[in-house]
N, C-alpha and C positions, 0 to 999 in steps of 0.2 A: 399315872396321869398322862394324858396325851394331848397333842395339839389338834384342835378341831375348828374349822374343817381343814383337812390336809390339802396342801397345794397340789395342783396337777402338773405344774411346770417347775418343780423344785430345783432342777439344775440351773435355772436362770439366776438363782440366788447364790451360786458359787462362781465367782469370777476372780480376776487377778487381785482385787482388793480384799478378798476374803483372807482373814489373818493367817490361816494355815497355808495359803498358796502365795501370798503377796510377794511381789518382787520390787515394788516401788519403794524408794528410800524416803523416810521421814523420821522425825524424832520418835514418834510412837512405834514405827516399825523397828527402829534401832533398839528400843526398850524391849519390844516383843522378842526380837532375835536373841537378846542377852538373856532374857528369862527362859527362852527355849533351850539355850545351851546349858543353863543351870539345871533345868528340869531333865534334860537328857542325861546329864551326869547322875542325877538323883535316881532316875529310872534304871539306869545301867547298874547302879549300886544295889538296887533291889534284885535285879535279874542275876547278878553275880552270886548272890547268896542262895539262889535256887539250883545252882550247879547244872546249868543247861548249856547247850551249844547251838543247836539248830533253831532259829527263831523266825517267825513270820510276823511282820507288822501289818495288821489288817486295817486298811485305810491310812496309807502311809503319808498322805498330804504332800508336803514339799520334799519328802525323802530324807530330811535331816537326821532323823533318828536312825534310819538304816545306815547312813554313812557313818554316824557316830559309833554304833556298836560293831560294825564291820572293822573299823579301825582298832577296836578293842579285842579283836580276835574271834568274834562270833561268826558263824555261818548264817548271816541274816538276809532275809528276803522281804519284799513288800508287795502288797496288793493295793493299787490306787486306781479306781475306775474313772475318776473325773479329771483330776489335775494331770497335765502332761509333764511327766518327769523324765529327764534324760538320764536314766540309770538302768543298766541291763539287768539289775537284780530286783527291779520293781516291775511287776506285770499288771496289765489292765484287766485281766480276767482270772478268776480263780481256777479256770480250766487249765491254766499254765502250771498249776500245782497238783494236777490229777494224781500223780504217783508219789506225792510227797507226804511225809508225816513230820510233825515238828515236836521238839521238846517243850517249846514255849511259844504261845501266840499272844501278841499284845494288840490292844485296840484302845488307843489313846483318844478319848472324846470322839468316839465313832458310833457306838451303839444307839445313842440318842438321835442320830441322824437316819436310822434305818426304819423302813416301813413295818417290819415284822421282827422285833428283837428276839423273840423266842426261836424263830426259824434260823436266824443268824447264829445264835448261841449253839444251836444243834449242829449247824454246819461247821463251826469252829471246833466243837467237841469231837466231831468225826475226823478232823485233821490233826488232832493231838495223838501222840504216842501214849501208850499206857503209862499212867502216873505223870502225864504231861500237865503243864500249868498254863492257865489263861489269866492274863492281867487286863483288867478293864479299868479305865479312868473315866469317871463320869461326874458331872455337876451333881451336887447333893441338894435335893429339894428341901431337906430338913435343916439346912445350914442357917446360921444367924443372918448372913447377908441376904438370903432370900426373904426371911421374915422382916428384915429392915426395909428392903427396897420394894417388896410386893410386886406389882405388875411391871415395874421398871427394872426388875432383876435381870441382868444380862445373861445369867445362866439359862434363862428360858430360850433365848436366841430364836424366837419364832420368826419365820416359818421353818428354818433349817432344822431345829430340834423338834422332832415329831413326838418324842416321848421324854418324860421327866421322871427321874429315879431317886429313890432313897434306899437305905440299907434293907428294909423288909422286902421291897419289890425285887431287888437284885437277888437276895437270898432265895426268894420264891422261884424266880426264873431259873436260877442256877440249879436248884434242886430238881426242878422239873426235867431238865435235860441230862441230869446225872453228874453235875459238878458240885463240889463241896467248897463252901467259903472257908478258907483257912486263916486268912488274915486281911486286915485293912490298913492302908497307909494314907496319910494326908498329902495333898498337893498344896502346900502352904502358899506358894507364889500365886496360885489361882485366885485366892481370896482378894489379893490386891488388884489383879488384872480385871476380875469380874466386877469388883466394886468401882473401879475407875470407869469402866464402860457403863455401869449402872448410873453413875453420876452424870455421864454424858447423855444417857437416855433421858435423865431428868432435866437436862440442859442447865445444870448447876454451875454457879460461879466457882472457880478454883476446884474443878472436878478432880484433878489429879491429887491434890492435897487431901480433899475430903475422902476420896476413894481409898487412899493409903491408910487414912485413919480408921475407916470402917473395916477395911481388910485386916488391919492389925487387931481390932476388937474381935472380929470373927475368929481369927487364929488363936487369940488368947482364950476365948470362950471354948474353942474346940478342944483345948487341953483338958477341960473338965467334962464337957458334954459329948465328946467324941463325934461331933458333927461338923467337920470342916467344910469349906466351900466346895471342894472337889475331893473325891476319894478314889484311890487305887484299890480295887478289889482283887485279891489273889485267890483264884479258884483252881482246885485240883481235880483231875479226872479220876 
């Protein structure tokens, strides 16, 4: 599923107020940063089990994940073409990694922003070493919170999200470029974040309380239907 029509001035929708880039201080940004730290620990725990060392974070955003895993002893680099990040290990062009190969490449909520996901997956495949691993985090179109909120679902995030994925579509794309889906992991905190934003889209009263409740329901149901709000796909070359 894709967004139509695609905007011609997409970069205008990424500014300092965009969640992954924001520097302004507010209660919501504080909660976002707290959830980000928890998620970074969770993501690193997944990577730790993969026995990798050299990592590329494709679409590094604020660069927080790069800083986090470098502190954990990884040789971690980032690619971030839009946000200006003061970190010598984050480059604005993939040309800066021309002679690099990576054990692991991560793309946390990035593929849905790209104009040609298949081409991007192929590019990332080519930057992996043999038996390398690609981790993709994506909103799940088949989640309960999407079915509950419909057009107000924050996971759509139009126009920034150009494509909308579920398990079959990622499995198909991965197979097409030579990657095998070996495991899926839920991003449980995303259900609360997405549901709160969805309530704000609806202009609901008590949006935070209502969002937490729907996020909790979504997470409980995902224990049975395996369809969480967001999924980390672990793909192997």
